[in-house]
C-alpha positions as CSV (number, residue, x, y, z in Angstrom):
1,M,21.8,-8.0,14.0
2,T,20.5,-4.3,13.1
3,R,16.9,-4.2,13.3
4,P,15.7,-2.7,9.5
5,V,13.9,0.8,9.5
6,I,10.5,0.2,7.6
7,G,9.2,4.0,6.6
8,I,5.4,4.1,6.9
9,P,4.0,7.3,5.3
10,T,0.8,8.3,7.6
11,P,-2.4,9.6,6.7
12,V,-3.3,12.8,7.7
13,E,-7.1,12.8,9.7
14,N,-8.8,14.9,12.0
15,A,-8.5,12.9,15.7
16,A,-9.5,13.5,18.8
17,W,-7.9,12.7,22.6
18,G,-8.7,14.1,25.8
19,V,-10.4,17.4,25.0
20,W,-8.3,18.1,22.0
21,E,-9.6,17.9,18.3
22,A,-7.1,18.5,15.5
23,D,-5.7,17.1,12.1
24,S,-3.3,14.6,13.1
25,A,-0.5,12.2,11.3
26,I,-1.8,8.9,12.7
27,V,-1.2,5.4,11.1
28,A,-3.0,2.3,12.6
29,M,-1.1,0.4,15.1
30,T,-1.6,-2.7,13.3
31,Y,1.0,-1.9,10.8
32,V,3.2,-0.8,13.6
33,G,3.0,-3.6,15.5
34,H,3.4,-6.1,12.4
35,V,6.4,-4.6,11.8
36,Q,8.0,-4.4,15.3
37,R,7.1,-8.4,15.8
38,A,8.7,-9.1,12.2
39,G,12.1,-7.4,14.2
40,G,11.7,-4.3,12.3
41,I,11.6,-0.7,13.6
42,A,8.7,1.2,12.2
43,V,9.1,5.0,11.5
44,L,6.2,7.4,10.8
45,L,6.5,10.0,7.8
46,P,4.1,12.9,7.8
47,P,4.0,14.4,4.3
48,D,6.5,17.1,3.9
49,P,6.2,19.5,0.8
50,E,10.0,19.4,1.0
51,L,10.6,15.9,0.8
52,A,7.8,15.5,-1.8
53,A,10.2,17.7,-3.9
54,D,13.2,15.3,-3.0
55,P,12.8,12.1,-0.9
56,A,16.2,11.3,-0.6
57,Q,17.0,12.6,2.5
58,A,13.8,10.4,4.1
59,L,14.7,7.7,1.8
60,D,18.4,7.4,3.2
61,L,17.6,6.7,6.7
62,L,15.4,3.7,5.6
63,D,15.8,0.3,4.6
64,A,11.8,-0.4,3.0
65,L,8.8,1.6,2.4
66,L,5.4,0.3,3.8
67,L,2.3,2.3,2.5
68,A,-0.8,2.2,4.2
69,G,-4.5,2.3,3.2
70,G,-6.7,5.2,3.6
71,A,-8.3,7.9,1.5
72,D,-8.7,7.9,-2.3
73,L,-6.1,9.5,-4.2
74,D,-6.9,12.4,-6.3
75,P,-7.9,11.4,-9.5
76,A,-5.9,14.7,-10.9
77,S,-3.0,12.5,-10.0
78,Y,-3.7,10.4,-12.8
79,G,-5.6,12.5,-15.4
80,A,-9.2,12.0,-14.3
81,R,-12.0,13.9,-13.0
82,A,-13.9,13.3,-9.8
83,H,-16.5,10.3,-9.9
84,P,-19.5,11.4,-7.6
85,Q,-18.5,8.6,-5.1
86,M,-15.5,9.8,-4.6
87,G,-14.2,10.2,-1.0
88,A,-12.3,13.2,0.4
89,T,-8.6,13.3,-0.5
90,R,-5.5,14.6,0.7
91,I,-3.3,15.8,-2.0
92,E,-0.5,16.7,0.1
93,R,-0.1,12.7,1.1
94,D,-0.4,11.6,-2.4
95,A,2.4,13.8,-3.4
96,F,4.4,12.7,-0.8
97,E,3.9,9.2,-1.2
98,L,4.1,9.3,-5.0
99,A,7.3,10.8,-4.7
100,L,8.6,8.1,-2.2
101,V,7.6,5.5,-4.5
102,R,9.5,6.6,-7.3
103,G,12.5,7.3,-5.1
104,A,12.5,4.3,-3.6
105,I,12.2,1.8,-7.0
106,A,14.6,4.0,-8.4
107,R,17.3,2.7,-5.4
108,D,15.4,-0.6,-5.4
109,M,14.5,-0.6,-2.1
110,P,11.5,-2.9,-1.0
111,V,8.3,-1.3,-1.5
112,L,5.0,-3.1,0.1
113,G,1.5,-1.2,-1.3
114,V,-1.5,-2.2,0.9
115,C,-4.9,-1.5,-0.3
116,R,-4.5,2.3,-1.5
117,G,-1.0,1.8,-1.3
118,M,-1.2,-0.7,-4.4
119,Q,-3.1,2.1,-6.1
120,V,-0.1,4.8,-5.0
121,L,2.1,2.2,-6.7
122,N,0.5,2.0,-9.9
123,V,-0.1,5.5,-10.3
124,A,3.3,6.6,-9.4
125,R,4.3,4.5,-12.6
126,G,1.9,5.8,-15.0
127,G,-1.6,4.0,-14.2
128,T,-5.1,4.6,-13.7
129,L,-7.8,3.4,-11.5
130,H,-11.2,2.7,-11.4
131,Q,-12.7,5.0,-9.0
132,H,-16.2,3.1,-8.0
133,V,-15.4,-0.6,-8.3
134,P,-19.5,-1.3,-8.2
135,D,-19.7,0.4,-11.5
136,L,-17.2,-2.3,-13.1
137,V,-18.1,-5.6,-11.1
138,G,-21.9,-5.0,-10.4
139,H,-21.6,-5.7,-6.4
140,E,-20.5,-4.1,-3.2
141,D,-18.6,-7.0,-1.9
142,H,-15.1,-5.7,-1.7
143,R,-16.7,-2.9,0.8
144,R,-19.8,-4.5,2.1
145,V,-20.0,-2.4,5.0
146,P,-17.9,0.9,5.6
147,G,-15.9,0.9,8.4
148,A,-15.4,-3.1,8.7
149,F,-13.4,-5.6,6.6
150,G,-14.9,-8.1,4.7
151,D,-13.8,-11.5,3.7
152,H,-12.8,-13.2,0.2
153,D,-9.9,-15.3,-1.1
154,V,-7.5,-14.3,-3.7
155,R,-5.7,-16.5,-6.3
156,L,-1.8,-15.6,-6.9
157,E,0.1,-16.6,-9.4
158,T,2.5,-19.6,-9.3
159,G,6.1,-18.7,-8.8
160,S,5.3,-14.9,-7.9
161,L,6.4,-12.6,-5.2
162,A,2.8,-12.1,-4.1
163,A,2.4,-15.9,-3.7
164,R,6.0,-16.5,-1.6
165,A,4.8,-13.0,0.5
166,A,1.8,-14.5,1.3
167,G,2.7,-18.2,1.8
168,G,0.5,-19.8,-0.9
169,E,-1.7,-19.6,-4.1
170,L,-5.0,-19.1,-3.0
171,V,-5.2,-16.8,0.3
172,A,-7.8,-15.8,2.6
173,T,-8.0,-12.1,2.6
174,K,-9.6,-9.1,4.4
175,S,-10.9,-6.6,2.3
176,H,-12.4,-2.7,2.5
177,H,-11.8,-0.9,-1.0
178,H,-14.0,0.9,-3.5
179,Q,-11.1,1.9,-6.1
180,A,-9.4,-0.8,-8.1
181,V,-6.4,-0.6,-10.5
182,D,-7.4,0.0,-13.9
183,R,-4.2,0.9,-16.6
184,L,-1.3,-0.7,-15.4
185,G,1.8,1.6,-15.0
186,D,4.7,1.0,-16.5
187,G,6.6,-2.4,-16.4
188,L,3.7,-3.6,-13.6
189,R,2.2,-7.1,-13.9
190,V,-0.6,-8.2,-12.0
191,T,0.0,-11.6,-10.2
192,G,-3.0,-11.7,-8.0
193,W,-6.9,-11.8,-8.6
194,S,-9.9,-11.8,-6.5
195,A,-12.0,-14.7,-6.3
196,L,-15.4,-13.1,-6.5
197,D,-14.9,-11.2,-10.0
198,D,-11.2,-11.4,-11.0
199,L,-10.5,-8.1,-9.9
200,P,-6.9,-7.4,-9.5
201,E,-5.6,-8.1,-6.0
202,A,-1.8,-7.9,-6.4
203,L,0.8,-6.0,-8.4
204,E,4.4,-6.5,-9.1
205,L,7.5,-5.1,-10.7
206,P,9.3,-7.9,-12.0
207,G,13.0,-7.4,-12.1
208,A,12.8,-5.2,-8.9
209,R,14.2,-6.5,-5.8
210,Y,10.9,-6.5,-3.9
211,V,8.2,-4.6,-5.2
212,L,4.9,-5.4,-4.3
213,G,1.4,-4.3,-4.4
214,V,-1.8,-6.0,-2.5
215,Q,-5.3,-4.8,-2.4
216,W,-6.2,-6.8,0.7
217,H,-5.5,-5.8,4.0
218,P,-2.6,-8.1,5.4
219,E,-2.4,-5.5,8.6
220,A,-5.7,-6.8,9.5
221,D,-4.3,-10.5,9.4
222,E,-3.3,-12.1,13.2
223,A,-0.4,-13.3,11.8
224,S,0.3,-10.7,8.9
225,V,3.1,-12.9,6.8
226,V,3.0,-10.4,3.7
227,I,4.7,-7.3,6.3
228,A,7.1,-9.7,7.8
229,S,8.0,-10.7,4.4
230,L,8.9,-7.1,3.8
231,V,10.8,-6.7,6.7
232,A,12.5,-10.0,6.1
233,E,13.6,-8.6,2.7
234,A,14.3,-4.9,4.5
235,R,16.8,-6.9,6.7
236,S,18.3,-8.7,3.9
237,R,19.2,-5.4,2.2
238,A,20.4,-3.9,5.1
239,L,22.9,-6.6,5.8
240,A,24.3,-6.3,2.2
241,A,24.7,-2.8,2.5
């Protein structure tokens, strides 16, 4: 059986190795490891201006798309001004991922967005973001300690793609974010909510084969059933092709 190919667009961050330090296209091996253990091939996709203009050449090589977490989206991508608590942005990554998501949805390719990836999914469909969650909910529990995951439960709608992918309707999650979905993008539906404050924690696109965004970090779980569900859907799509 052919292993499905899962494309993971990479963040661009300053990294150091040996005596060297430079901007680098990197992604945490937790994403890669979960894809591989589920039987997929992980292909890393650094930002590419030509593919941002026409993503078809990249998407032709893939069976599914997995959007990783990372830096805040540039608020200009959804028509807003920057909040004082906005972090550094990478507009080349934003443009690339938004183009890939739109192209993948157009061809009914499975898409999973994790944390920032859920936000990219919403913006790709014309939605907007809350730029600093504590202003909205009055607490810091979604990002208690910068650089460390926090824990909280998420309620998932019965029968939803999110519940099927996560293996239940109440799931323990790893959280680290300070932005969240505001106005929903075209056709999207919220199917998961934080047990802390009802903040949106899962989005999906009814009618699509598999388009799911989760605000939590399934790659931080030892057994990431959410990422495994994407690989399984990609395998099914590849076999049907």
